[in-house]
N, C-alpha and C positions, 0 to 999 in steps of 0.2 A: 443096401437099403433102398436107394433110389431106383435101382434096376427092378427090384421086386414090386415097386409101386407101379411099374409100367406093364405088369402082367395083364391087366384088363384090356389095355390098348392092343397088346400083341394078339390076344385071343380074338377080340372083335375084328382086328385087322385081317388076320388069317381067314376068318369066316367070310368077311366081305370080299377079299381077293378070290377065294374059292368060288363063291356065288357068281362073281363077275366073270371068272374064267369059264364056268359052265354056260353062262348066258352067251358069251361070245362064240363058243363052240356051237351052240344051238343056232345062233344067227348065221354062222357060216354054212350050215347044212339045211337051213330053213328053205322050204320050197319057193318062198317069195324072193329069196336072194338069187337073182338071175345072173350069176357070175361064177366062174371057176377060178380057184386060187391055187397057184403053184406052191410048193413046199416053202420056198424062201419067203413068198409074200404072206403065207399063213403065219410063219414064225415072226415076221415083222409086225403083223397085226396083233399077235399075242403079246409081243415084247413091248410095243408102244402102248398097248392097252394096259398092261401090267403097271408100267411106270405111271400112266395117267391115274390108274386106280389108287396107287400108293399115295400120290399127291392129293387126290380128292379125299381119301380117308384121313390124311393128316389134317386137312382143313376141318372135316366133319368131326373129328375127335377132339377138337378144341373145346367143344361144349362139355364133353366129358371131363376134360382137364380143368375147366372152370368149376365143375361140380366138385372135383377132388380138392381144388384149392380152397374152397369155402367150407370143407369139412374141418370142424374144430371143436374142441371141448372148452376152450378158454372163453368163447363167446357166451357160454351159459353161466359163467361165474358172476358173482355179485360185483359191482352193480350193473355190469354190461348186459347181462341176460335180461334183467327187468326193463332196462331202457329200450333195448331192441324189441322186446315183447310189447311194451307200451306204444312204440312207434307203429308196430304192425297192427295193433288194435285200432289205433287212430286212423290208419290207412283203410282198414276194413270198414269202419264207421263212415268214413268219407265216401267210399265207393258204394256202400249198401244203402245209406240213408240220406245223404245230402242231395236234394233234388237237382241242383244246378251243377253237379260235378262234371268234369271233362268227359267222362265215359258216357254219361247219360245224354250229354249234348250230341255225341256222335250217333246215338240211337242204335237200332237193330239189336243183335244179340250181344254186342260188345259190352254193355254194362254188366250183364249176367256173367259173362266169361271173366271179366275183370274181378267181379265180386267173388266168384267161385275160386279163382286162383289165389287172391289175397287171403280169402277166408281159410282155404286149405293150408296155405303157408303159415298163417297165424296159429291154426290148430296144432299143426305138427311141431312148430317151434315151442308152443306152450307145453305139449306133452313131453318133449325132450328136456324142457327147462324144469318142470315140476316132477318128472318121473326119472331121475338120473339112473336108477337101477335098470330101467327098461330102455335106456338110451341106445345101447348097442343093437338091441333087437329091432327098434324102430328104424335105426340107420340101415340095418341089413335089409329091411323091407323096402325102404326107399331106394337102396342100391340095386336091389333086384328089379324094381320097377324101371329104373333108369336103363339098366342093361336090356330089359325086355323091350323098351321103346326103341332102342338102337337096333336090336335084332329084327323087330317087326318092320321097321323102316327099310332095312336092307332087303328083307324077303319081299315085302310089299312092292318096293321099287323094282325088283327083278321081275316080279309077275306083271307089273304095270308096263315095264319096258317090253316084255314079251308080247303082250296084247297089242301094244302100240306098233311094234314091228310087224306083227301079224296082219295089221290093217294097212299100215302106211309104208313099210319097208325102210324106215329111218328111225334114228334115235329121236328123243324129244325135240319138238319145235314149237312154233306158236300155237299149234293145235292143242298141245298139252296144256299150255297156259289158258287157252280157251276153255278147256275142260274144267279148270278150276273156277272160271268165271260163271259158266253155265252149270252149276252144281246139280240143280234139280233135274235138268234135262239129261245130264250125263249119268246120274245115279239111276234114273228111270230106264235109260238105254242099257246100262249094265245089268239091271235086274231082269230085263226082258231077254238079254242076249246070252247070259252066262249062268251056270249053276252057282249062284252067289253063296248060298249057305254052305254047301260042301267045300267050296274054294276057300272061304274065309275060315272055316273050321280047320282045314288042313294048315293054313298059314299060321293061325294062332297056336295050334298044337305043336307044330314044328318050332315056332318061335319060343314057346315055353320050354321045350326040351333043350334047345340050344342055350337059352338063357340059364337054365338050371345047371347045365354042364359048365358054363363059364363062371357062374356064381359060386359053385362048390369049390372051384380051383382058385378063386381070387378073393373070397370074402374075408380071408385072414388078414388082408391088407387094411381092413377097417379097424382092427383091434388097436394097433399102434399107428397113430396118424403122423404124417411128416411134420417136422418142426418148421419154423418160419424160414430158416436158411434153405432147407431142402425145397420148400415151396417156391422160393425165389429162383432156384436153379431150374426147377421144372417149368416155371413160368417163362423164364428166359429161353429155355430150349424150345418150347412150343411157339413162342413168338418168332424165333428164328426159322423154325421149320415151316410155319404157316406163311411167313414172308417168302421163303424159297418156293413154296408150292404156288403161291399167287403169281410169281414171276414165271415159273416153268410150265404151268398148265397151258397158257396161250401158245407157248413155243411148241409144245407137243401137238396142239391142234393144227399147227402149220405144217406138220410132217405130211407130205403128200403121198398119195397112193395111186394105183393105176385106174381105179374106178370108184364111183360113188359108194357102192356097197362096202368096199374095203375101208373107205374113209369113215363111214358111219360106224362100222363094227369096231374099229380100233378106238373110237371116241368113247368118252364117258358120258352117261346120261345127265348127270347133275350139272356140269358146266354147260351142256347143250340147253338144258332147261333155263339156266340163268341167262344165257345169251338170248333166248327167246323173249325174256322179259325186257332186255335192253334194246334189242333190235326192233321189236314191235311190228314186224312184218312177216309175211309168209310168201315164199317164192311162187308166184302165180304159175310160172312156166314149168315148174317141177310137179305141181299137184293138181292143176286144173286142165280141162280140155282146151285145146288150142286150134287155131286156124293158121294158114299161111299168113305171115305178118302183113304183107302188103294187101292181101285179100281182106284181112280183118280191118285194117285202117280204111280201105276204100269203102267197105260196107258201113263203117261208122260215119264216114264223111258224107254219105248220102243224106244224113239227117241235118247237116250243117250247110249254111250258105254264107259265103262261097264254100265249096267242098274241100276244105283244108283245115288243118289244126290251127295254124296262125292265119288270121284273117282280119279284115277291116270291117267293122260294123259302122254303117253310115245311116244318117237320118237326113231327110230332106227338109225337116223343120228346124227352127232355131232351138238351140240348147237352152234348157231351163236350169239355172243355177240355184235350185232350191236346196235348203238344208234337208238332210235326211237323218232320221233317227230309226235305227233298226233295233227292235226289242225282241230278243229271243227268250222265250219263257220256258223255264225248267219244267220238264215232264208234263206238258199240257196235252193230254190225249184229246182227240176230237170228241170223244163221248162224255167229256165234262161240260160241253156247251149245250144249251137248250136246243139249238138248231139241229143237233144230231140226236135229240130225243131225251136228253137228261132232264129230269124233273126236280132236281134238288135245289135249283136256283143258286148255284155256287159260282157262276160267272156272269152276274147280272150286267156288269159294265161291258165286258167283252161281247156279250150277246147284243147289247144295244149298239155298240160301236160297229159290229159287223154289218148291221143294217144300213149304216151310213158310209160303208167302205166298198172298195173292190174286194170281194170275198172269194177266195179260192176254196171251193167246196169239196174238191176231189184231190186233195194234196197229200202226198206221202213223204214221211221222213226217210232218210237214207239208212238210219241205224237206230240203236237203242241206248246210246250214250251221249252225254253232252258234247264231248269232243267230236263225235261224228256229225252232230247237227251243226256245230261251229264250222267244221270242215266244209260241209255242204253249202252253207251260207257265205263263207269267206272265199273258198276256192272254186265253188260251182262245178264240181266234178263228181262222177260216180264214186261210190265207196270202193275200196280195194281190200284184198285179204290181209288180215292182221289188224293192228291197231290203226286208229286215225293218224293221218299225216301229222297232225298237231303234236303227237307224242313221239314222233320219229326224229332221228338225228338230222336227216336231210329235209328240214321243214322251213328253211329260210329262203328269202329272195324269190318267193313264188308270185305268180300273177294272181292278184286278189281283188276283191271288190274295193278294198282300201286303196290299192294302187291305181285303180281307175279314177277314184275320187281325187287322189293326190295329183294325178296328171291334169285335173281340172282346177287345181288351186284350192282344194278343200283342206281344212284341218281334219285329221282322222284320229279317232280315239276308240279304245276298247274300255268299257266300263263294267266292273265286276265287283259285287259287294264282298266277296271273299278274298283270300290271298291268291293272287293270280299265278303264283308259282305252282299251284295245284294243277294237276293234269297237264303240266308243261305249257299252260296258256301264255304266261309271261314270255317265255322263250320264243314261242311261235309268233305272237303278235308284235313284240318288239323287233324280232328278226324280219318282220315284213312291213316295218315302217309305221306301225301304230304307236301312238302314245297311250299310256295305260293309267287309268284311275281305278284303284282298288281299295281294299280295306286300309292299307297303309296311308292312303291319302286323307283319311278322316282324322279330325281332332277328337279327343275323348268326349267333349261336350256335344259333338255332332251325332253320336251314336246313342239312340234311344233304346235300341234292343239289338242283341246279336246272339248267335249261337255258333256252333262249331263250323258252320259253312260260311259265316260272314255276317255283316250287318244286315238288318231287315231290308226288304225291298222298299219299304216306306222311307227309310233313311237314305237308301241309294237314289230314290226318286228326288229327294231334296238336293242331294249332292249333284245329280245330273242337271237339274235346273240351274244350279250355281255355275257348273262347268259351261253349260250352253250360253248362259248370259255373258260370261267372259269371252267365249268364242265369238259371239255376235258383236261385241264391242270392237273386236279386231278388224271387222269389215270383211272378213273372209267367210264363205259358206262353210258349214261343218257337216261331217258324216260321223255319227257316233253309234257304236254298236254296244247296246246294254244287254248283258246276260243276267237274268234274275236268279235268285238263290232260294227264296223262301219255300217254294213248293218242293221240298226235299226233306226226307227223314232227318231230324226227328219231328218236323212240322210244328215248330214252336214259333210264336210271334207275340207281339204286345197284346195284352188284354184290352177289351173295350172297343176294338176296332170293328169286329164283326160279331155276329150272334153265336159264334162258337168260341169257347174259352181258349185262351192261348196255350194252356197246358194239356189240352185234350189229345194232342199228338195224333190227329187224324188227317188222312190224305185230303178229305173234303175241306178241313180247316185250312190246310196249306194252299189249296187251290183258291178258296174264297178270299184268303188274305192277300194272295198275289193279285187277284182281280181288284181288290180294294186299293192296293198300292198303286196299280197302274191307273186307276181312276183318279187317285190323288195327284199322280204325275200330270195327267191331262188337265186337271183343274188348275194346277200351278202353271202349266205351259200356256194355257189360254190367256193368261194375264201378261204374257211376255210379248214384246214387239216382234220377235222372230217367228211367232207361232204360225201366222197365216202364210208364211213363206217356207213352211216346213212340211215334208212328207214323212209320215210315220208308217213303218212296216212292222207288223206284229205277227210273229210266227213261233210255233213251239220248236224246241230243239229235238224232242223225241217224245214218245208216249211214256205213260207211267209204268207200264210193264210190257214184256215181250213174249212171255210164255203162251203157247197155244197148241193146237192139235197137230200143226205141221211145222216144218222148219222155220217158215216165215209167215206167220198168221197175219193176213192183210189188215185186220182190224187193229192190230197192235202197232201199226205203222201210220195209221191215218191221223193227221194232225190238222188243227185249224191254222189258217193264214189269211191275212188281210192287209190292204194298203189303204191308208186314210189320209186325206188332206182336204180341209175345208175350202170350198171354192175351186178346187183343182180336180180331185178325183170324184167322178160321179158314182153314186151308189149303184152297184151292179154285182152280179155273181158270174164268176167264170167256172163253169161246171165240167170242163174237160179234165181228163186225167193228167196230172203233172207231178213233177218231182220237186223236192226241196231245193235242188240245184238250179231250178228254173226261176225261183223267186226273184233273185237279184238281177239277172239279165232282163227280166220283165220290167222291173223298176227302172233300170237304165234306159229301156225302150220308152217308158212313159216320160222320162226326162229328155227324150230326143238326143241322147248322147251319141256322138260318133267317137269310136275308140278302137284301138288295136286290141284283139281278144284272142285268148286261148281257152276261154271258158268252154266247158262241154255242156253246160245247161243252155237253155234257149229262152228267148222272149216268146211267151205263149201267144202273143197277138200277131206274130209274123205268119206269113202264108206257109213257110216251110216247117213250122212246128208240127212235130209228131207226138200225139198223146202217149205217154209212157211214164213209168216211174222205176227207180232203182231202189232196192231194199237189201239190207245185209245184216248178218251178224259178223262175228270175227272171221268166220270161215265159209258160211253159206252166202252166196251172192245171187240175187234174184232180179229178174226183169219182169215188170207187169206191163203187158201190152196185148191188145186185141183180145181181151177177156181170157188171157192165159197168164199164169205165173210160171216162169221158167227159172229153175234153181240149179246152179252148178256148185259142186263141192269138191273138197280134196279127194284124191284117188280118182279124179276125172269123172266123178259121178254127175249124171244129169237127171233131174226129175222135172216133170211138167204137170201142172194142174190147170184144169179149166175151172172157172168159178162162176157160181150162180148166186145172185142176191137172195138173201133170206127174206121171208115175208115180213112186211113192215108197213105201218100206216104213214111213214115219213115219205116225203118226195124222193124220187130216185137219186138225186144228187146228194142226199144226206143219209142214205142207207149205209150203215157201217159194216154190216155182217154178211159174210159170204160163205157158202159151202165150197171148200176147195176140193175138187174131185180129181183124183189121179187120171191123167189123160190116157185114154185107151190107145191112141195112136199119136206118136210124136209129131209136132209141127216143126219141121226142120228149119224153116226160115226164121222162126222165133228163137230156136236154140242157137242158130248162127248169129243172130242179132245180139243175144245175151253174151255169147263168147266174145264176139267182136268188141263190144263195149268195154267189158272188164279186162280183156287181154290188152287192148290198145291203151287204156288208161294206165294199167300197170307198167307197160313198156315206156310210155311217155314220161311217167314219173321216174322210172329207172334211169332214163336218158336225160333227165332234167329239161325236158322240152315243155314243161308247164311252168317254167320259171319266167321271170320278167325278161 
């Protein structure tokens, strides 16, 4: 009885192993596989690969096992069936109609997906409850769909791995993760590069045929369902097998071969994909253009004074122990500000503050995620391939802006209105000596409004004032980094604060409410004794969107930035091209700090400063310099664009939009500068030379 219930697993398993074997043979003979394999090595690749595939399928089939475990006729009997159906209806009403439910707070397509899933589950359960005669037919349809999804995944994964190998010569890595993140761009690229309609037609026809074959030979197992004892035996067996698979898969990955191609071919794509999520980085030296290591370092050192990674920054003036508040604003594109041509009046306070500040008019974010902006402002280094360092394992004991302030006797804190475990922020900032104030620091009565991302910026502003008042009483100066949250989907905020309703869920509302909250913060701060001895740094973490006509559209990285301090900072504009990684070294220069440094950003007011900016996605790394954008990408691709400002009535320093024109002739010194910067940064991180 139990053996017959395993027939679907055997049929699916054999199909998966066959497809995986064919794929490995294709990889062995693929033109990009620049290696020859002896007979013994080929057998080793196939054998290790087969064992890996068996273990991976065991894990993957656990979902099918859960599906079979929940097949039951008893759950439709009175009163259980009606109770379950009532609970499903309640869940559907909650997701579909309750305005403040958890799914709607998250925003995006998530509420619709949740509503559709629960609605479909409710409908199917109702049909099987009230139409018992049709129950087996409905169950067969659902079983066919379940098998079809498995088969489609197996075939689709094989096709995906083939195209990935065809381009990169490896199994899945962080680039594959990147493809999931940049869905619109990737789908567009696929549509332009491959015959999508014929390809998908073949995949679905083949999947339907294989599914029908397996379905016809196994559907009889749905007539007589296993009893509770048999289900317990099946469950215990799968738990044991899955546990063994989890232990053995990493061991198989450690089986070494003579070359990289053999190592990749014998591996399985699914664990490689999972590892890409957990490792968060992409090996620069495997995928990007390189220079001789010492040549790359020396080329980069020309931009630093003195010309070395570890150096002493000295000031001839007395140090100023002023408090510092760094406010990094969620998704604040430059084009939201009136200075850059916006006519919606959605940042009235920031526009007015900019005229009283040192304003950086030509500032570029390093990336398009919050963690990338936090990395730039905290570590002051160019972005590297893969995820931000904040989300990597080796993210502690780094040389940070906080460590500089700590060396000067400052209290150092990171303030965030949400749960700081999100995006690994808590792990990173605690691991680098920051104290943390986040949502967990609030009493219930201190929260006037919150959503899925955290308490409102208005609530965080009040908490920040409370924290800074306590710090000021200690007699020590403080450095506080506040990361805002309200300018983020679903863009909800308290009603009555601005002229856009709090449930409008518009980007403009999110921006304007953030501006309102920062104004409230400054109104409260002005009443405090520590205010006139405090420097405020206001800068965006990244832009609101990143999609454009090129890999790195410059207008999607342009952000506002300013330093304000009454009686200390004279209102002025710095119009030179600069990077987000230059903001904090510039501030330290204004405070006349002398300190040991491994920052790769520069004080823009020093003689050796070279105007440039670094911009990146998870895999495209760009250098903006001398009116060129140089982009390096995996498979050692190099692209270069000259850029020309589009016509505008705005002053030159506030023009956002450029035509990026593919360069007719490469400017080699800029390519070398680009490679030197990203290669050296990747190497120094790898060798822990950017640690304290």
